[in-house]
N, C-alpha and C positions, 0 to 999 in steps of 0.2 A: 572749814575749810572744802569750795568747791573742786570735784574731782575734774582735773585736768581734759580738755577735748584733745583725743589723736588728730590730726590734720592725715589725709592722705597725701603719699610721697607725691613729692612733684617729679613731671613726666621729664624725663632724662631724653637728653639731644637723639633723636633721630626714630623714639619711639613712636607709632603710629598714635594717631590722637582714635577715642574710642567709637565716634561716629564713621570716620573713615575706615576704620577697620570693618561697623558691621557693615556700611554699604558694599566694599569688597565681598564678603563674605555672602549678600543677597547675591552678587552678579556671577558670581559664581556656580551658587545655584540654579539660577536663570537657565546660565549656558549648557550644565549637565541635562535640565530637563529639557531644551530642546533639543540636545542630541538624542535623546531617547523618545521624543513624541513620533509618532506615527505623519504621515506624510496628509494634508487636509485634502478635502473634495478640490479636485481640479491640479492637485499635487503629486506627478506620478513619485512611486519612491525610487525608483531604480528606470532612469530614461532608456535601460537597453532592455528594458523588458514591455511587452505590448501594453499599451494603453488601452484602458474599458471607457469606450466613448459613450455619450449619450447620441444615437442617430438621428438625423434629421428624420422625417418623414418619405423623403425622396430613395434613400438609399434600402430602406426596405422595401417601398414598391417595387425597386429596380431588382432587390433579389428576388421577390417573387414572382414576378416577369421574365426572369432567367429559368428559374425554376420549373414553370409553367409550360414554356417552350421546350425544354429539355423533359419534362416528364409526359407531352403529348408527342413529343418525337420517338422517344424511346417505347410508349405502349403501341404505336404502330397500329392505331385504329381509328377509322375515320368515327368511328359508334360512339369511341370513348373520351375524345373532345371535350376539356376543360377551357374555362373562361375564368378570368380572375374577378373572386366579389368583392373581398376586402382583404386588407393584412390585419388581423387582431393583435396580434404581439410580436416582439423581437425586439435585439439589440443586437449592436457590430460592437468588433473587436477591432481597433488598428494597428497593425504595426507598418512602421512606416518603412521597415526594411522589406518587408513581404509583399503586404498588402489587408485586404480587409476582411475578415470573415463576419456573416452574420447569420444568426441562427434565428428564426422565425417562425410562426404558424401563421396560415393564412387559409378563409376558405374561395373556394370555387362552387361554378355553376355549370350547367349543361351549354355545352358554346352552341348547341340548335335547341333553340328555345322550341321552336313549334313540334319537336318531337317531343318536348317534354310535356305541353299542354294535352298533345292527345294520350299520353302513357301514364297520365298521374303521378308519375315518379317525383322523387326525393331531387328537392331543387339546387338545395347545396351539399356539397364535399369537404371536405377537412386535409389541409397538408399541414405537414411540417417538413421545415428542409434547411440543411446547412448548406450556404454558400459561402466559396471565397473567390474574391474578386484579386486578381494578381496585381495588383497596382492598377497601372492603364491599360494592362492586355487583353486582347479580348477570351472568350469562350471560358467564362469562370467554372471551376470544378463545385459538383453539385452532388446533394446525399438528398433525394426527398424520398417522402412517405404520402400516399391518400389516402382516404377511409371514404366510404359510402358511394362507391362509384356505380355504375352499371353492371348488371347481375352479367357474370360471365357467359351464359349461357343466350341471353338476348344480345349481347355484345353480339358474339359469336354470330349469330342468324343475321345479324342486321350489316354486318360486313359481307357477310356471303350473297346476302342478296345484292348491294350494291356491286359486289364482285359480278354477278350473274348479270345485273342490267349494262353493266358496259362490254362484257364479252356476248352479249347478244346484240349490238349494234351492228347495222347490215355494212354500216364504212365508218372506219376509224373515226373518230372526234378529230375536226380539225374547227377550233373556234377563237374568237378574238373578244377583247374587250368585257371581263367579269369582273364586277358589275360593271353595266352600261353607264354611261355617263348621266342617270338618275338614281343610281343605287342601286339598280333594281338588278338581282340573280334569276332570271330563270329555270323554275323548278327542276328541268329536265338536267341544266349546267350545274343543278347544288351538289352533286357528288364529286364534280370535278373539281370545285372550290374545296372541298371538304379533303380531299385527298392531297390538293394542293398547298392546302393551310398545313397540311400534318409534313409534306417534304418543307414548308418554309418554315416551319417550328426550328428544324434544326437549323439551318441559315441563320434563322435569328438568334439563336441559342446562341449558336459560335463565333457572330459577330458582336455580342452584347460586351458592353464593358463595365466597368463601375460608374461611368457618367453617358453610355450612350445605351439608348435602347430603340426598337424598331417595332412597327406596324404594318400587317400586309393591306396595301390600299388596292393592287388591281393586277388581273391575270392579263396582260396585252396579250400572248397569246397563248393557243393549247396544239398539239398535237400528239395526238395517240399514234401510238407505231403495232402493226401487227408482229407477233411474236411466234417461235415453233413453242414453245414452253406456255405453262398456264398464267406467268403474269403479268399483271397490266402495267404496261410502258408506255411511259407520255415522255416529250417535251414540253414545257413550258416557261415563258418569261413573266416575272414578277417585279412589280413597282413596291420598293419597301418606301416606308418615310421615315428617318432619322433621327429621331431628338437628343435632343435641342437643336442641333443644327437645321433643320426644319426643310433637308436636302432629300430629294428624289432618290434612291439608288437602282437599277433597274439589274436584274441578276436574272442568267437564265439557268433552269434546273433540268435536272435526268432524271426521274422519279420511277423505280421498280418495286410494285406493292403486290402480296398476294396473304389472303388473309392469316394470321397467324402465322405469319412468315416474318422474317427480321425484314424491314424497310430499308432499301437501299437510295443512298440520294448522293449527286453529284452536282456543283453548283460552280459558278463563274459570275462575279459581281462585279461592275466597274464604278469605282470609286471617281463622282466627277468632280470633287473639288478637288480632288489631290493627282489626278489622271492617274491612281495606281488600282492595279486589281486586283482581288482576291478571290482563290477558289477553295473548294475540299472536296471530299469521297467519303462516305461514312456507309456501316453497313447495321442498321437497328440492333436492336435487341427483342427476340421474338417470347421473353419473360413476362410473367404476369403482371402488370402494370400497378404494382401498389408500394412497391420499397426499390427505387432505382437510384443507380448514382456511377458516378465517375470518378470520385476521387481514387 
């Protein structure tokens, strides 16, 4: 006699089928996993938090230019002027409500390359900077530190030599068109150009935004004033080339300079495109030009 096989109980009405139950369990586990997974690349975890962005090359260059304008102005020394060599590394962090913060490292070189060849000094310097662009507003906040600069004693000697040279002029300087139409600067006018570049650095920093930057093109007029004190006092008009608009912006600048003392600048610019005017006044810093901040 063969044993009777047991048959599985027939499903009752309303009971889920085994396959449907398994699918429901898998779907529940998948939903729980998705809820606990961190956001993937390009998916911010919290839209209210600042978003880490891979910055385009342009924003790093823009931040380096702004930091260097600020550095040159605050250093207050024609002999310590630096030019941008290259951006080495950097990153940007974007807060849609506040603006863009850029941390970067860049190299610099002597602005006056002819003096470099004579002295055999180190060509490159290195700067690290934190730059904060307040959305589309001008005058970015900057903290910049630079190394491998001109030796302090040498810089002071060069500045005083330039100062003496200008003070010993028999007649106050009155010049126009520096450089000339061929791009040439007479050697006797080079100190004036360097001082004008120093004062213009303040204007270019203050006008820079996340999207606009400036280059000094020409001094259209320069007038030195006789003073009762020791400072060099002169007015000059510059043409600034605005990028990327390609506008040429004329600015009148008044500058007071004495070696080792804070640089004083007043300016007034005419915005050609909008017929608006911009102006400002500031007194620079006489601190050692290694770490400078306006945060």
